[in-house]
C-alpha positions in Angstrom: 98.9 -99.4 -10.5 97.6 -102.1 -8.2 98.2 -105.5 -9.7 95.3 -107.6 -8.5 92.5 -109.9 -9.4 89.0 -109.0 -8.2 87.9 -110.9 -5.1 84.3 -112.0 -5.2 81.8 -111.3 -2.4 81.2 -114.6 -0.9 77.6 -115.2 0.2 76.3 -118.0 2.2 78.4 -120.8 3.6 81.9 -121.0 2.0 83.4 -124.4 1.4 87.0 -125.0 2.3 87.8 -125.5 -1.3 86.3 -122.2 -2.3 87.9 -120.4 0.6 91.3 -121.9 -0.4 90.8 -120.7 -4.0 90.1 -117.1 -2.8 93.0 -117.3 -0.4 95.2 -118.1 -3.3 94.1 -115.0 -5.2 97.2 -112.8 -5.8 97.3 -110.0 -3.2 97.2 -106.5 -4.5 100.7 -105.1 -4.5 102.1 -101.6 -4.9 105.8 -101.0 -5.3 106.8 -97.4 -4.5 110.4 -96.4 -4.1 111.7 -98.8 -1.4 108.2 -99.8 -0.1 106.1 -102.8 -1.0 102.5 -102.5 0.1 100.1 -105.5 0.0 96.8 -106.9 1.3 97.3 -110.6 2.3 94.4 -112.7 3.6 96.7 -114.9 5.8 98.3 -111.8 7.5 94.9 -110.2 8.0 93.4 -113.4 9.5 96.4 -113.8 11.8 96.2 -110.1 13.0 92.4 -110.3 13.5 92.8 -113.5 15.6 95.6 -112.0 17.6 93.7 -108.8 18.2 90.5 -110.5 19.2 92.4 -112.9 21.5 94.4 -110.2 23.3 92.4 -107.0 23.1 88.9 -107.9 21.9 87.0 -107.3 18.6 83.7 -108.2 17.1 83.4 -111.6 15.3 83.7 -111.6 11.5 80.6 -110.6 9.6 78.0 -113.1 8.4 78.6 -116.1 10.7 75.8 -118.4 11.8 75.5 -119.4 15.4 77.3 -122.6 14.7 80.1 -120.8 12.8 80.4 -118.3 15.6 81.1 -121.2 18.0 83.8 -122.4 15.7 85.3 -119.0 15.4 85.3 -118.5 19.2 87.2 -121.8 19.5 89.8 -120.5 17.1 90.2 -117.3 19.1 90.5 -119.2 22.3 93.2 -121.4 20.7 95.1 -118.3 19.5 94.8 -116.8 23.0 96.4 -119.9 24.5 99.2 -119.9 21.9 100.1 -116.2 21.7 98.4 -114.0 24.3 101.5 -113.6 26.4 103.8 -112.8 23.5 104.8 -109.7 21.7 104.7 -109.6 17.9 107.6 -107.1 18.1 109.9 -109.1 20.4 108.9 -112.8 20.2 111.0 -114.6 17.6 108.3 -117.2 16.8 105.6 -114.6 16.2 107.9 -112.6 14.1 108.7 -115.6 12.0 105.0 -116.5 11.6 104.1 -113.0 10.5 106.9 -113.1 7.9 105.9 -116.5 6.6 102.3 -115.5 6.3 103.2 -112.3 4.5 105.0 -114.4 1.9 102.2 -117.0 1.6 100.4 -117.1 -1.7 98.7 -120.5 -1.5 95.3 -121.8 -0.3 96.8 -123.3 2.8 98.9 -121.7 5.6 102.6 -122.2 5.1 104.1 -125.4 6.4 106.9 -123.5 8.1 104.7 -122.0 10.9 104.0 -123.9 14.2 101.4 -126.5 14.0 99.3 -124.9 16.7 98.9 -121.7 14.6 98.6 -123.5 11.3 95.7 -125.6 12.4 93.8 -122.6 13.8 94.4 -120.6 10.6 93.3 -123.4 8.3 90.1 -123.9 10.3 89.3 -120.2 10.6 90.0 -119.1 7.0 86.7 -120.4 5.5 84.8 -118.4 8.2 86.9 -115.3 7.5 86.4 -115.7 3.8 82.6 -115.9 4.1 82.1 -112.1 4.2 84.8 -110.4 6.3 87.8 -110.8 4.1 86.1 -109.0 1.3 85.3 -106.1 3.6 88.9 -106.0 5.0 90.5 -106.3 1.6 88.4 -103.5 0.2 89.6 -101.2 3.0 93.2 -102.4 2.5 93.1 -101.8 -1.2 91.8 -98.3 -0.8 94.4 -97.5 1.8 97.2 -98.9 -0.4 96.0 -96.9 -3.4 96.2 -93.7 -1.4 99.5 -94.5 0.4 101.1 -95.7 -2.8 100.3 -92.4 -4.5 101.8 -90.5 -1.7 104.9 -92.7 -1.6 105.5 -92.4 -5.3 105.4 -88.6 -5.0 107.3 -88.1 -1.7 109.2 -91.2 -0.5 112.5 -90.5 -2.2 112.6 -86.9 -0.9 111.6 -88.0 2.6 114.1 -90.8 2.7 116.9 -88.4 1.9 115.6 -85.9 4.5 115.5 -88.7 7.2 119.1 -89.7 6.2 120.2 -86.1 6.8 118.4 -85.8 10.1 119.8 -89.1 11.5 123.2 -89.1 9.8 122.9 -92.7 8.5 121.4 -94.3 5.4 117.6 -94.9 5.6 116.1 -98.3 5.7 116.7 -100.0 2.4 113.5 -102.1 2.0 110.1 -102.0 3.7 107.5 -104.7 3.3 104.1 -103.3 4.5 101.0 -105.5 5.1 97.8 -103.5 5.4 95.2 -104.9 7.8 92.3 -103.3 9.7 93.9 -104.8 12.9 97.6 -104.1 13.5 98.4 -104.6 17.1 97.7 -102.5 20.1 98.6 -99.1 18.6 97.6 -99.7 15.0 101.0 -100.4 13.6 104.3 -102.1 14.4 107.6 -102.9 12.7 110.3 -105.5 13.0 113.6 -105.6 11.2 116.8 -103.6 10.7 118.4 -101.2 8.3 118.5 -103.7 5.5 114.8 -104.7 5.6 111.8 -104.1 7.8 108.3 -105.7 7.9 105.5 -103.4 9.0 101.9 -104.3 9.8 99.8 -101.1 9.6 96.1 -100.4 10.1 94.1 -99.6 7.0 91.1 -98.3 8.9 92.4 -96.3 11.9 92.1 -92.5 11.5 95.7 -91.9 12.6 97.0 -93.9 9.6 94.6 -92.5 6.9 95.1 -89.9 4.2 98.2 -87.8 4.4 99.0 -89.4 7.8 99.7 -92.7 6.0 102.8 -91.0 4.5 104.1 -89.9 7.9 103.4 -93.3 9.6 105.0 -95.2 6.8 108.2 -93.1 7.1 107.9 -93.5 10.9 107.6 -97.2 10.8 110.5 -97.6 8.3 112.6 -95.5 10.6 112.5 -98.2 13.2 114.9 -100.1 11.0 117.6 -97.5 11.8 116.5 -96.0 15.2 116.7 -97.9 18.5 116.6 -96.9 22.2 120.3 -97.4 22.9 121.9 -98.0 19.5 121.6 -97.0 15.8 120.6 -93.5 14.8 119.6 -91.4 17.8 119.9 -94.2 20.4 123.7 -94.3 20.1 123.9 -90.4 20.2 121.6 -90.3 23.2 123.7 -92.8 25.1 126.9 -90.9 24.4 125.6 -87.4 25.1 123.7 -88.6 28.2 127.0 -89.8 29.5 128.8 -86.6 28.6 126.1 -84.4 30.2 125.2 -86.6 33.2 121.5 -86.3 32.1 119.3 -89.3 31.4 116.6 -88.9 28.8 113.0 -89.6 30.1 111.4 -92.9 29.2 110.5 -93.2 25.5 112.5 -90.1 24.5 114.0 -91.8 21.5 110.6 -92.8 20.2 109.2 -89.3 20.8 112.1 -87.9 18.7 111.4 -90.5 16.0 107.7 -89.4 16.0 108.7 -85.8 15.8 111.3 -86.2 13.1 109.0 -88.2 10.7 106.1 -85.8 11.5 108.0 -82.6 10.9 109.8 -83.8 7.8 106.4 -85.0 6.4 104.8 -81.7 7.3 107.5 -79.8 5.3 107.2 -82.1 2.4 103.4 -81.8 2.2 103.6 -78.0 2.8 105.9 -77.7 -0.3 103.0 -79.4 -2.2 100.3 -77.1 -1.0 99.1 -78.9 2.1 99.1 -76.0 4.5 97.7 -77.4 7.8 99.0 -80.9 8.2 98.8 -82.1 11.9 101.6 -84.4 12.9 100.9 -87.6 14.8 102.8 -86.4 17.9 100.8 -83.2 18.2 98.0 -83.1 20.7 97.4 -86.5 22.4 101.1 -87.6 22.5 102.6 -84.2 23.5 99.9 -83.9 26.1 100.3 -87.5 27.3 103.3 -89.8 27.2 105.6 -87.2 25.6 104.4 -84.3 27.9 107.1 -81.6 28.3 108.9 -82.4 25.1 107.1 -80.2 22.6 108.9 -76.9 23.4 112.5 -78.4 23.5 111.8 -80.3 20.3 110.4 -77.3 18.5 113.3 -75.1 19.8 116.3 -77.3 19.5 115.6 -80.4 17.2 113.8 -78.2 14.7 116.9 -75.9 14.7 118.9 -79.0 13.7 116.4 -79.8 10.9 116.7 -76.1 9.8 120.5 -76.4 9.8 121.1 -73.8 12.5 122.4 -76.3 15.1 124.4 -79.5 14.9 122.6 -82.7 15.7 124.8 -83.3 18.8 124.2 -79.8 20.1 120.5 -80.1 19.6 120.4 -83.4 21.6 122.6 -81.9 24.2 120.4 -78.8 24.7 117.3 -81.0 24.9 118.8 -83.3 27.5 120.0 -80.3 29.6 116.5 -78.9 29.5 114.5 -82.1 30.3 117.0 -84.8 31.2 117.2 -86.3 34.7 120.4 -86.3 36.7 122.6 -89.3 36.1 123.6 -90.1 32.6 123.8 -93.7 31.3 
């Protein structure tokens, strides 16, 4: 059940007071297993400004010429403040995202930097005019679908991931739905105790059954890292033993494949016969080219229980690894 209060469609010019009142409306929240999914206006505004400042996007709907000028100034200010930073690695951006995710008032939280706070406060009335209602509607629909899938499958999938990786799965996952969610439509920060995920509510690759896979994928970032944690530590050790270095992004490809294959199996057991994993097609034919056959031969054998995890990784590295282990 989504706990929420209806957000009115705002027509015409929105006063700061009315915008503040709508911003204070409780965000819809779904709790499912270890996941908390929400639609938060401050997070959505922040992500929209970041995306438009760094990648480019249309202005919010319903703005007059004068309001468009004000919005453009806000985007320019965000570009000056954040364009050279990564929301995954920059400590200040991570802290801002977390603070906004927890915000429930009509003003941006005092804890965030003044440069960002001023822009958000000035831009919120423009965002609330029409665009927030559109974004929130998309977010709520995505949350309703994803929450249903999580309630049915998350516990089973968490256990399957724990078996695959040999470590406990991420304990808590706070998920903010937003039409804009970074360059690739989703990203996560955090560790095994708790992660914070921003995920797109409108991109096709995160919709429908794919929402389940990508939520498990993003939560897995709490326990999987390039050189440490689940997989990364095993890769470093086995690369040294074999003298073979994994290709760039190998750990992430294995994360994609693991969540995809485990989700495929979970859905198949529930009558979904032809689920297509995120890694299939574009990724296996692009940045993860050459990995499909060894993954389907050796890592799938580990998931089937016919190889040990170490032996599966060893065979993959001997097949595709480069000379010179770490």
